[in-house]
VEXDREN-2710 file (C-alpha; in Angstrom, 1 decimal):
% VEXDREN-2710
k/r/px/py/pz
1/MET/0.0/0.0/0.0
2/PHE/1.4/3.4/-1.0
3/PHE/0.2/5.3/2.1
4/TRP/1.4/2.5/4.4
5/SER/4.9/2.6/2.8
6/LEU/4.9/6.4/3.0
7/GLY/3.9/6.5/6.6
8/PHE/6.6/4.0/7.7
9/GLY/9.2/5.8/5.7
10/ILE/9.0/8.5/8.4
11/TRP/10.5/5.9/10.6
12/SER/12.4/4.7/9.8
13/PHE/14.1/8.7/16.1
14/ALA/24.8/4.9/29.3
15/GLY/28.1/6.4/30.4
16/GLN/28.8/10.1/31.1
17/PRO/28.1/12.0/27.9
18/PRO/29.8/15.3/27.0
19/PHE/26.7/17.5/27.5
20/PRO/24.9/19.8/28.0
21/ALA/26.5/22.0/25.5
22/VAL/24.7/25.1/26.9
23/ALA/23.6/25.2/30.5
24/THR/20.0/26.0/31.3
25/ASN/17.9/25.8/34.5
26/ALA/14.4/24.7/35.3
27/VAL/13.2/28.3/35.8
28/THR/14.3/30.1/32.6
29/PRO/13.3/28.4/29.4
30/PRO/16.2/27.8/27.0
31/THR/16.0/29.4/23.5
32/PHE/15.4/26.9/20.7
33/GLU/19.0/27.3/19.6
34/GLN/20.3/26.4/23.1
35/LEU/17.9/23.4/23.4
36/ALA/18.8/22.2/19.9
37/SER/22.5/22.4/20.7
38/ASN/22.0/20.2/23.8
39/VAL/19.9/17.7/21.9
40/VAL/22.4/17.4/19.1
41/ALA/25.2/16.9/21.6
42/ARG/23.2/14.1/23.2
43/SER/22.3/12.6/19.9
44/LYS/26.0/12.4/18.9
45/PHE/26.7/10.6/22.2
46/GLU/23.7/8.2/21.6
47/ARG/25.1/7.2/18.3
48/THR/28.2/5.8/20.0
49/GLN/26.1/3.7/22.5
50/ASN/23.8/1.5/20.4
51/THR/21.5/1.5/23.5
52/THR/18.9/-0.9/22.0
53/ALA/21.6/-3.6/21.8
54/GLN/22.2/-3.3/25.6
55/PHE/18.8/-4.4/26.7
56/ALA/16.4/-7.3/26.4
57/PHE/12.6/-6.5/26.3
58/THR/9.3/-7.6/24.8
59/LYS/7.4/-5.7/22.1
60/GLN/3.8/-6.1/21.1
61/ARG/2.8/-4.9/17.6
62/VAL/-0.7/-4.4/16.2
63/LEU/-1.6/-3.4/12.6
64/GLU/-5.2/-2.8/11.7
65/GLU/-6.7/-1.8/8.3
66/PHE/-10.3/-0.5/8.1
67/ASP/-12.5/0.1/5.0
68/SER/-14.4/3.3/4.2
69/LYS/-17.2/2.5/6.6
70/GLY/-14.8/1.8/9.5
71/LYS/-15.2/-1.9/9.3
72/LEU/-12.1/-3.9/10.3
73/GLU/-10.7/-5.6/7.2
74/GLU/-7.4/-7.0/8.5
75/ARG/-5.6/-7.3/11.8
76/LYS/-2.1/-8.5/12.4
77/ASP/-0.8/-8.9/16.0
78/SER/2.6/-10.1/17.0
79/ARG/4.7/-10.4/20.1
80/GLN/8.5/-10.3/19.9
81/GLU/11.4/-10.9/22.3
82/TRP/14.3/-8.5/21.7
83/PHE/17.8/-9.2/22.9
84/PRO/21.4/-8.5/21.7
85/ILE/23.3/-10.9/19.4
86/ASN/26.9/-10.0/18.6
87/GLY/26.4/-6.4/19.6
88/SER/23.3/-5.8/17.6
89/PRO/19.6/-5.9/18.6
90/PHE/17.7/-9.0/17.4
91/ALA/13.9/-9.5/17.4
92/ARG/12.5/-13.1/17.8
93/THR/8.8/-13.4/17.0
94/VAL/7.2/-15.7/19.6
95/GLU/3.5/-15.2/19.0
96/ARG/1.2/-14.2/16.1
97/ASN/-2.4/-13.1/16.5
98/GLY/-2.6/-14.2/20.1
99/LYS/-1.3/-17.8/19.3
100/PRO/2.1/-19.5/19.6
101/LEU/4.0/-19.9/16.4
102/THR/3.4/-23.0/14.3
103/GLU/6.1/-25.5/14.1
104/LYS/7.1/-24.2/10.6
105/GLU/7.2/-20.6/11.9
106/ARG/9.2/-21.6/15.0
107/LYS/11.8/-23.4/12.9
108/ALA/12.1/-20.4/10.6
109/GLU/12.7/-18.1/13.5
110/GLU/15.3/-20.5/14.9
111/GLU/17.1/-20.6/11.6
112/ARG/17.1/-16.8/11.3
113/GLU/18.5/-16.5/14.8
114/ALA/21.2/-19.1/14.1
115/ALA/22.2/-17.3/10.9
116/VAL/22.6/-14.0/12.9
117/ARG/24.7/-15.7/15.6
118/ALA/26.9/-17.1/12.8
119/GLY/27.5/-13.5/11.7
120/LYS/25.1/-13.3/8.8
121/ARG/22.9/-10.3/8.4
122/PRO/19.8/-10.1/6.1
123/ALA/20.2/-7.5/3.5
124/ARG/17.9/-4.5/3.6
125/SER/15.6/-4.1/0.7
126/PRO/16.3/-1.2/-1.8
127/GLU/13.0/0.3/-0.8
128/ALA/13.9/0.4/2.9
129/THR/17.3/1.9/2.1
130/LYS/15.6/4.5/-0.1
131/ARG/13.1/5.5/2.6
132/ASP/15.9/5.9/5.2
133/LYS/17.7/8.3/2.9
134/GLU/14.5/10.2/2.1
135/TRP/13.6/10.8/5.7
136/GLN/16.9/11.6/7.3
137/PHE/16.7/14.6/9.6
138/THR/19.1/17.0/7.8
139/ASP/19.6/20.7/8.2
140/GLU/17.7/21.2/5.0
141/MET/14.7/19.3/6.3
142/LEU/14.7/21.1/9.6
143/SER/14.9/24.4/7.9
144/ARG/11.4/23.9/6.6
145/TYR/9.9/24.5/10.1
146/ALA/9.6/27.3/12.6
147/PHE/10.3/26.2/16.1
148/LYS/9.3/27.7/19.4
149/VAL/9.9/26.6/23.1
150/THR/6.5/27.1/24.7
151/GLY/7.1/26.0/28.3
152/GLN/7.7/23.0/30.5
153/GLU/5.5/20.0/31.2
154/THR/5.9/16.7/33.1
155/VAL/6.4/13.5/31.2
156/ARG/6.4/10.3/33.3
157/GLY/7.3/12.3/36.4
158/ARG/10.2/14.2/34.7
159/PRO/10.3/17.8/33.7
160/ALA/10.5/18.3/29.9
161/TRP/10.7/21.4/27.7
162/VAL/8.0/21.6/25.1
163/VAL/8.9/22.6/21.5
164/GLU/6.2/23.3/19.0
165/PHE/6.9/23.4/15.2
166/ALA/5.0/24.1/12.0
167/PRO/5.9/24.7/8.4
168/ARG/7.8/27.9/7.9
169/SER/5.7/28.9/4.9
170/LYS/3.1/27.5/2.5
171/ASP/5.6/27.6/-0.5
172/LEU/8.3/25.1/0.5
173/PRO/10.5/23.2/-2.0
174/VAL/9.4/19.8/-3.3
175/LYS/12.1/17.6/-4.8
176/GLN/10.4/14.2/-4.1
177/ILE/7.0/12.9/-3.0
178/THR/8.0/12.7/0.6
179/ASP/8.6/16.4/0.7
180/ARG/4.9/17.0/0.0
181/VAL/4.1/15.3/3.3
182/ALA/7.0/16.9/5.2
183/ASN/5.9/20.3/4.1
184/LYS/2.4/19.8/5.6
185/VAL/3.1/18.5/9.1
186/ALA/3.3/20.2/12.4
187/GLY/3.9/18.9/15.9
188/LYS/5.3/19.0/19.4
189/VAL/8.4/17.6/20.9
190/TRP/9.0/17.1/24.6
191/VAL/12.7/17.2/25.5
192/ASP/13.8/15.9/28.9
193/ALA/15.2/18.9/30.8
194/GLU/17.9/16.9/32.5
195/ASP/19.1/14.4/29.8
196/TRP/18.2/16.4/26.7
197/GLU/16.5/13.3/25.2
198/VAL/13.3/13.4/23.2
199/ALA/10.8/12.0/25.7
200/ARG/7.7/12.4/23.4
201/LEU/7.0/13.4/19.9
202/LYS/3.6/14.1/18.3
203/VAL/3.2/14.9/14.6
204/TRP/0.0/15.6/12.6
205/LEU/-1.0/16.6/9.1
206/THR/-2.1/20.3/8.8
207/GLU/-4.2/19.9/5.7
208/GLU/-5.4/17.3/3.2
209/LEU/-2.9/16.3/0.5
210/THR/-3.7/15.0/-3.1
211/PHE/-1.3/13.0/-5.2
212/ILE/-1.3/13.4/-9.0
213/GLY/-4.3/15.7/-8.9
214/GLY/-6.1/13.2/-6.7
215/VAL/-5.9/10.4/-9.2
216/ALA/-3.3/8.4/-7.3
217/GLY/-4.8/9.2/-3.9
218/VAL/-5.7/11.6/-1.1
219/LEU/-4.1/11.7/2.3
220/ARG/-6.7/13.1/4.8
221/LYS/-5.2/12.1/8.1
222/PHE/-1.7/11.5/9.4
223/GLU/-0.9/11.3/13.1
224/LEU/2.1/9.9/14.9
225/LEU/2.9/9.7/18.6
226/LEU/6.2/8.4/19.9
227/ASP/7.0/7.8/23.6
228/ARG/10.5/7.2/25.0
229/ALA/11.5/6.4/28.5
230/ARG/14.6/6.6/30.7
231/VAL/15.1/2.9/31.5
232/GLU/18.4/3.6/33.3
233/PRO/20.5/6.6/33.9
234/ASN/21.8/7.7/30.4
235/ALA/19.8/5.0/28.7
236/TRP/16.6/5.9/26.8
237/LEU/14.5/3.6/24.6
238/PRO/11.2/3.9/22.7
239/THR/8.3/2.5/24.7
240/ALA/5.3/3.2/22.5
241/ILE/4.3/4.2/19.0
242/ASP/0.8/5.0/17.8
243/PHE/0.4/5.8/14.2
244/GLU/-2.8/6.5/12.2
245/MET/-3.3/7.3/8.5
246/ALA/-6.5/7.7/6.5
247/GLY/-7.1/8.5/2.9
248/ARG/-7.9/7.2/-0.5
249/GLU/-5.5/5.1/-2.7
250/PHE/-6.8/5.3/-6.3
251/LEU/-10.5/4.3/-5.8
252/VAL/-10.3/2.7/-2.3
253/ASN/-10.7/4.5/0.9
254/LYS/-8.6/3.1/3.8
255/ARG/-7.6/3.8/7.3
256/VAL/-4.5/2.2/8.9
257/HIS/-3.8/2.1/12.6
258/TYR/-0.5/0.8/13.9
259/ARG/0.7/0.7/17.5
260/GLU/3.4/-1.0/19.4
261/GLU/4.5/-1.2/23.0
262/ALA/7.8/-2.2/24.5
263/LYS/8.2/-3.2/28.1
264/ASP/10.1/-5.4/30.7
265/PHE/13.4/-3.8/29.9
266/LYS/16.4/-5.7/31.4
267/ARG/20.0/-5.0/30.9
268/ALA/21.6/-7.7/28.8
269/ALA/25.0/-6.2/27.8
270/PRO/27.3/-3.6/29.4
271/ALA/27.4/-0.1/28.1
272/PRO/30.3/0.8/25.9
273/ALA/33.3/2.2/27.8
274/ALA/33.3/6.0/27.9
275/ALA/35.7/7.6/25.6
276/LYS/38.7/9.2/27.2
END
């Protein structure tokens, strides 16, 4: 499905880090430039940590597709166990649609795990690689938006600075189809005031979008909510994603709802040694 691929293209967001880059306090809100500097410094540190590969946890995923009348057409539900193998995160599916795997499915998962333990990695599809490149958060992409620090709120008992953003203008450049969506979204980001990590992200479509004059389709709704949590000092991981998209693809109206929840985090590997 075109809209489903488009939506998931957007996804594709321990130790003592060298931050904050600019000191702030809980009374005076930082400027967006100060906050962004701190978040970038934290992000650079995070890329050296590979935090997901340090923990074992479970993840539940649910994908639902509805027709134009709101009737459920298809539902896919899976439960996974995540854990590190050779320094990389690995997901083993243990349940589908509320039932244990069949013998054939279980053997396929065992073979996939054995291959990874032997050092083999499945190649990413060209489509997935293309989506990753299209949706990288570059300076050019961020320049499309106007940002404003609007205050402080509490997220899971921790203070967080709230940043709101919206398209900078109604006439932004379009080089590829994903730009059309990026140019029409607004949102809010909650940044942890102590660790400078993104604790929550909410994005929504500001207006209806048509593709090829409405012939290829219409995107009427796009909403994304991402939650992240501090599972240990200096270790943050995504805990929930809720994503909904509605529109028309050619002649068929569809609504897609995807959600996932990760929990039961347990450290399974030591954090990388801090750089000296």
